[in-house]
C-alpha positions in Angstrom: -52.9 35.2 -12.3 -50.5 36.1 -15.4 -47.8 33.4 -15.9 -44.7 35.3 -17.4 -42.9 33.2 -20.6 -39.1 33.1 -20.0 -36.9 32.0 -22.8 -34.7 28.8 -22.1 -31.2 29.2 -24.4 -31.0 26.0 -27.3 -28.2 24.0 -25.3 -30.4 24.3 -22.0 -33.6 23.8 -24.5 -32.0 20.7 -26.0 -30.4 18.9 -22.4 -33.5 19.6 -20.7 -35.6 17.9 -24.5 -33.0 14.5 -24.3 -34.2 14.1 -20.5 -37.7 14.6 -22.1 -37.0 11.8 -24.1 -35.4 9.2 -22.9 -38.8 9.9 -19.6 -40.8 9.5 -22.7 -38.4 6.7 -24.2 -38.9 4.3 -21.3 -42.7 4.7 -21.0 -43.2 4.0 -24.9 -41.1 1.1 -24.5 -43.1 0.1 -21.8 -46.9 0.6 -23.5 -45.3 -1.5 -26.9 -43.8 -4.0 -25.3 -39.8 -4.1 -25.9 -37.5 -3.5 -23.6 -34.8 -1.0 -23.3 -33.1 -2.0 -20.1 -32.1 -5.4 -22.4 -29.5 -3.5 -24.8 -28.2 -1.6 -21.3 -28.5 -4.6 -19.4 -25.4 -6.3 -22.7 -23.5 -2.9 -22.7 -23.3 -3.2 -19.2 -22.2 -6.5 -19.3 -19.9 -6.6 -22.1 -18.5 -3.8 -20.0 -17.9 -5.6 -17.2 -16.4 -8.3 -19.5 -14.1 -6.0 -20.6 -13.1 -5.6 -17.1 -12.9 -8.3 -16.1 -8.9 -8.4 -16.7 -8.5 -6.3 -13.5 -8.0 -9.1 -10.9 -6.8 -9.0 -7.4 -3.1 -10.4 -7.7 -2.4 -10.6 -3.1 -3.7 -14.2 -2.0 -5.9 -14.2 0.9 -3.1 -15.9 3.0 -1.1 -12.1 2.8 -4.2 -10.8 3.5 -5.2 -12.6 6.3 -1.3 -12.1 8.0 -2.2 -8.0 7.1 -5.1 -8.2 9.5 -2.5 -8.8 12.4 -0.7 -5.2 12.4 -2.3 -2.0 11.4 1.1 -0.8 9.6 0.9 -4.5 6.9 -3.6 -3.9 6.4 -2.3 -0.3 5.6 0.0 -1.5 3.0 -2.4 -3.4 1.7 -5.6 -1.2 1.9 -3.1 1.6 -0.2 -2.8 -1.4 -2.8 -6.3 -1.9 -2.9 -7.1 1.7 -3.9 -5.5 1.3 -6.5 -7.2 -1.9 -7.6 -10.4 0.2 -7.1 -9.9 3.3 -9.5 -9.0 1.0 -12.6 -12.2 -0.6 -12.0 -13.6 2.5 -12.1 -12.1 3.8 -14.9 -13.3 0.6 -16.9 -16.7 0.8 -16.2 -16.4 4.5 -17.1 -14.9 4.0 -20.7 -11.5 5.4 -19.5 -9.8 1.7 -20.8 -6.4 4.0 -20.8 -6.8 5.1 -17.7 -8.2 1.9 -15.9 -4.8 0.7 -17.1 -2.4 3.2 -15.5 -4.0 2.6 -12.6 -4.2 -1.4 -12.5 -0.4 -1.2 -13.8 0.4 0.5 -10.8 -1.6 -1.1 -8.9 0.1 -4.6 -9.4 3.2 -2.5 -7.9 1.7 -1.3 -5.0 0.2 -4.8 -4.4 4.0 -6.3 -4.9 5.8 -3.8 -2.2 2.8 -4.4 0.2 3.2 -8.8 -0.2 6.5 -7.7 0.5 6.5 -5.9 3.4 3.8 -8.6 4.7 5.3 -11.0 4.5 8.5 -9.5 5.7 6.5 -7.8 8.6 3.7 -10.0 8.7 4.7 -13.3 8.0 2.0 -15.4 10.7 2.0 -18.9 11.6 0.4 -21.3 9.4 2.9 -19.9 6.5 5.9 -21.7 6.3 7.2 -20.3 2.9 7.6 -17.1 4.4 10.7 -15.1 5.1 11.4 -14.6 9.0 12.9 -11.5 10.3 16.1 -11.0 9.9 17.6 -11.4 13.1 19.9 -8.0 14.8 23.1 -8.7 16.6 24.3 -6.2 18.3 28.3 -5.7 17.7 30.7 -3.8 21.0 32.9 -1.4 20.0 35.8 0.6 21.8 37.1 4.3 22.1 40.9 3.7 23.1 42.9 7.4 22.9 46.1 6.8 21.0 47.8 5.9 24.4 45.2 3.0 23.8 43.9 3.4 27.1 40.0 2.7 27.2 37.6 6.2 27.0 34.3 5.0 26.1 32.6 2.0 24.6 29.1 1.6 23.3 26.9 -0.9 21.2 25.4 -0.7 17.4 23.7 -2.6 15.2 25.4 -1.7 12.4 29.1 -2.4 11.0 30.5 1.5 12.6 30.1 3.9 15.5 28.8 7.3 14.4 29.9 9.3 17.0 31.7 12.6 17.3 33.7 11.9 21.0 37.0 13.5 20.9 40.2 12.1 22.0 40.0 8.0 21.0 39.3 5.8 18.0 36.4 3.9 17.7 36.9 0.3 17.2 35.0 -2.9 16.9 35.8 -4.9 19.9 34.5 -8.4 17.9 32.2 -9.2 20.3 28.4 -9.5 19.2 25.5 -10.8 21.2 21.6 -11.3 20.2 20.1 -8.7 22.2 20.6 -5.2 23.0 20.8 -6.0 26.9 23.6 -8.4 27.1 25.6 -5.3 24.7 25.0 -3.4 27.3 25.9 -5.1 30.5 29.5 -6.4 28.8 29.7 -2.7 28.0 29.0 -1.8 31.9 31.5 -4.5 32.3 34.1 -3.3 30.7 33.8 0.1 31.6 34.0 -0.6 35.2 37.3 -2.8 35.0 39.1 0.0 33.1 
C-alpha cells in the first residue's frame, strides 16, 4: 500500500506541534515527578481571587419574594444574566468587559429590587413599600346650560374623551374601588 505525502502549512504545523508538546509536557512532568497542574491551579486561584469582587447585591429576602410572581422573578433573572456575564468575562481575562458588565448588573439589580419591593413585597418584609392605593374619581360632562350629558370614572386627574357638546368636570367624588364609582355614576345618570 502506497502512502501519499501531504504538506501541512507552517502555521497549522506550529499549532499541531504546540498541541503535541503540551500533551507530552504533561506526560514528561509525570515521569519527572513535577506537577504542571500546580502552576495552572495557582494561576486559576489567582484569577478567582481577582474575580471575587463581582458579588451578588440582591438580598435573599428580595429573591424569596420574587419567586412568588413571574414578572418579579423575570426581573431578577435578567439582573443575574449580567452578573454571570461579568464573572465569565473576568474568568476569561477580559477585565474591562467584566467591569462594564458588573456596572450594568448593579444598575439592573437596583431596578429589579425596586420592582420586587413594589409588586411583590412579601408579608415578611415590613420595610417594603406597599402598593399605592388606587382611587377612582367621578367625572361629569355638562352642557353649556349645565345639563348632565355623560359621567365616567377614572383613576387620573382628567378624562381623555372627545364627547361632543359638553365639558368634563371633576365631580369631586373619590371612590376606593371601580365598582363603587361605577355604581355612583349609574345612580347619577339615572337621576338626570
